[in-house]
C-alpha positions in Angstrom: -10.0 17.0 19.9 -10.2 20.3 18.2 -9.1 21.3 14.5 -6.4 23.7 14.5 -5.7 26.1 11.1 -3.5 23.5 9.8 -6.6 22.2 8.7 -6.7 24.9 6.4 -3.6 25.3 5.0 -1.4 22.0 4.6 1.2 21.9 3.0 2.3 17.6 2.7 5.4 16.3 1.6 4.7 13.2 -0.1 6.5 11.5 -1.9 10.5 10.5 -2.0 10.4 7.8 -4.4 14.5 7.3 -5.1 16.3 10.3 -3.9 17.7 10.6 -0.6 15.8 12.7 2.4 18.0 15.8 2.5 17.5 19.7 2.4 19.0 20.1 -1.3 17.3 16.9 -2.7 14.2 16.9 -5.3 11.0 15.3 -4.2 6.9 15.0 -4.6 4.9 16.5 -2.9 1.1 17.9 -2.2 -0.7 21.0 -1.0 -4.0 20.9 0.0 -5.5 24.3 0.3 -9.2 24.7 2.1 -11.1 26.9 4.4 -11.7 24.4 6.8 -15.9 24.4 6.0 -18.1 22.0 4.4 -19.5 23.0 0.8 -16.3 24.9 0.4 -13.9 23.8 -2.5 -10.3 22.0 -2.0 -7.9 22.0 -4.0 -5.5 19.3 -4.1 -1.9 19.5 -6.3 0.6 17.0 -6.6 4.0 19.2 -7.1 7.8 17.9 -8.0 10.5 20.3 -6.5 13.2 20.8 -4.5 14.1 22.8 -0.8 16.5 24.9 -0.7 19.1 25.7 2.0 16.7 28.1 3.6 14.0 25.7 3.8 12.0 27.3 0.7 10.5 24.9 -1.8 11.0 25.4 -5.2 8.5 23.7 -8.0 10.1 21.8 -11.4 9.2 20.9 -14.1 9.7 18.3 -16.5 10.4 14.5 -17.4 10.1 14.0 -13.3 6.3 16.1 -13.6 5.4 14.0 -15.9 6.0 11.0 -14.4 4.1 12.4 -11.1 0.8 11.6 -13.7 1.2 7.8 -13.0 0.1 8.1 -9.1 -3.6 7.0 -8.8 -5.4 9.1 -6.2 -8.9 8.3 -4.7 -10.7 10.5 -1.4 -12.1 8.7 1.3 -15.2 10.4 2.9 -16.4 10.5 6.9 -18.8 7.4 5.9 -15.8 5.4 4.4 -17.2 6.2 0.7 -14.3 6.2 -1.8 -14.0 8.3 -4.6 -11.4 8.5 -7.3 -9.6 11.9 -8.4 -8.8 12.7 -11.2 -5.6 14.8 -11.5 -5.1 17.0 -14.3 -1.7 18.7 -15.1 -1.1 22.3 -14.8 2.2 23.6 -15.9 3.6 23.5 -12.6 1.8 20.8 -10.9 -0.9 18.2 -11.5 -4.1 19.3 -9.5 -7.5 18.1 -8.2 -10.3 19.5 -6.6 -13.4 17.8 -4.5 -15.8 20.0 -2.4 -16.4 18.2 1.5 -20.0 17.9 2.5 -20.2 17.1 5.8 -17.9 16.9 9.0 -15.1 14.7 9.7 -11.9 13.5 8.8 -11.4 13.1 5.1 -8.6 11.1 3.8 -6.3 11.5 0.4 -4.8 8.4 -1.1 -2.8 7.9 -4.0 -0.6 5.1 -5.0 2.1 4.3 -7.6 3.2 1.0 -8.9 4.1 1.4 -12.3 7.8 2.8 -11.4 10.7 0.5 -12.7 12.8 -1.6 -11.3 15.4 0.0 -9.3 18.8 -1.9 -11.6 21.6 -1.9 -9.0 23.2 -4.6 -11.0 26.2 -2.9 -12.2 27.3 -2.1 -8.9 26.5 -5.2 -7.6 23.0 -4.5 -5.8 20.5 -6.3 -5.4 17.2 -4.9 -7.6 13.8 -4.0 -6.3 10.9 -2.9 -7.8 8.9 0.1 -5.3 5.6 0.4 -4.9 4.4 3.9 -3.1 1.5 4.4 -1.3 0.5 8.5 -0.2 -1.7 9.3 2.4 -3.2 12.7 4.1 -5.8 14.3 5.8 -8.2 17.1 5.6 -10.1 17.8 8.9 -14.0 19.8 8.4 -14.8 20.3 12.0 -13.8 17.7 14.2 -11.6 15.0 13.2 -12.5 11.5 13.5 -10.3 9.0 16.0 -10.7 5.7 14.4 -10.2 5.5 10.6 -10.3 2.5 8.7 -7.2 1.5 6.6 -7.9 1.5 2.8 -4.2 0.5 1.4 -1.9 -2.1 1.4 0.3 -0.1 3.7 -1.3 2.7 5.3 -0.7 5.1 8.3 -3.4 7.3 10.2 -2.5 9.4 13.0 -4.3 11.9 15.5 -3.2 14.7 17.7 -3.3 15.5 21.2 -1.6 18.8 20.9 2.0 18.2 20.4 1.5 14.2 20.5 1.2 12.6 17.2 -0.1 9.1 17.6 0.5 7.0 14.8 -1.1 3.5 13.7 0.1 1.6 11.4 -1.4 -0.8 9.0 -0.5 -3.6 6.6 -3.2 -5.5 4.8 -5.4 -4.2 6.3 -4.7 -5.4 10.2 -2.5 -3.5 12.7 1.0 -4.1 11.5 3.9 -6.0 14.0 4.9 -5.1 16.9 8.5 -4.2 17.2 7.8 -3.2 13.5 10.0 0.3 12.7 8.6 4.1 11.4 11.2 6.7 10.6 10.2 9.8 11.2 11.9 13.3 9.7 11.4 16.9 11.5 11.2 19.8 9.4 14.8 20.5 9.8 15.2 17.1 8.2 16.2 15.0 11.3 15.8 11.5 11.7 13.7 9.7 14.1 13.1 6.1 14.2 9.9 5.1 15.9 8.6 0.8 17.1 5.2 0.0 17.0 3.9 -1.8 20.2 1.6 -5.0 20.0 -1.4 -2.9 18.8 0.4 -1.4 15.9 0.9 2.6 17.0 3.6 4.8 18.3 3.8 8.3 19.9 6.2 11.2 19.1 5.5 14.6 19.8 5.8 17.4 17.4 7.4 19.9 19.1 8.5 22.4 16.1 6.3 23.2 13.3 6.6 22.5 10.2 6.7 19.5 7.6 6.8 16.4 9.1 7.2 12.7 7.2 6.2 9.5 8.5 7.6 6.6 6.6 6.4 3.0 7.1 8.2 0.2 4.6 8.4 -3.4 4.1 9.9 -5.6 1.3 8.3 -8.4 -0.1 11.1 -10.8 -0.6 9.6 -12.4 -3.6 11.4 -12.0 -6.7 9.9 -11.7 -10.4 10.6 -9.5 -13.9 9.0 -6.5 -14.6 9.5 -4.6 -17.9 11.9 -7.3 -18.7 14.2 -6.4 -15.8 14.6 -8.7 -13.0 14.0 -7.7 -9.3 14.5 -10.1 -6.1 11.8 -8.1 -4.4 8.9 -5.4 -4.0 9.7 -2.9 -1.2 6.9 -1.1 -0.1 6.5 2.3 1.4 3.8 4.3 2.9 4.4 8.3 3.4 2.4 9.9 5.5 3.1 13.3 5.8 2.0 16.5 8.0 2.7 20.3 8.6 2.3 21.2 12.2 1.4 25.1 12.6 
């Protein structure tokens, strides 16, 4: 499988935490920029902003950008070695970097398990404690076909032309058959995928631009966090890719 130029300049939308996926919605995303070559620095920026009606992204600052610093990021190299990535706040983003030493697929993972409870008690709804997982890939040379899950909820992809194969994992094993994934294409149209018995699904990325692949799972175990009761924990993994 040949590496596309997308590996050299990938714009990856990462976390729609408490906001709906709409063209005008504000959101977190990550920009990954590098040459696609071993030994050359890769810059990773975590950004909070919005998308206007023409599809352009605008960076914002303020409370939401401050909250982005609660995400913990790590890098998994092609041999499976994990390195913690320290993010540092800039004027309009959080930033980190790494230098790939060898060819292969590098996975960038993020988790935020410090969100406050989403309190819906005032409108008669159920309170939910959200946990968000973020993931993306940076390829040097040839992409690896088999990738090991590294998070409680995890998604990996392989490309074959316009076809995208998604593998979903829960607690390090393939997610259950008939589990549903949601895919948002660059025009923000939503498509539903259903996992097969191997925990995989396939879709065509015929449109250039940003794709979000989302896996949700709710643990019905209730509890209390920061003095607010909740009835379940919503785990969400967003894998996002840019197709040129």
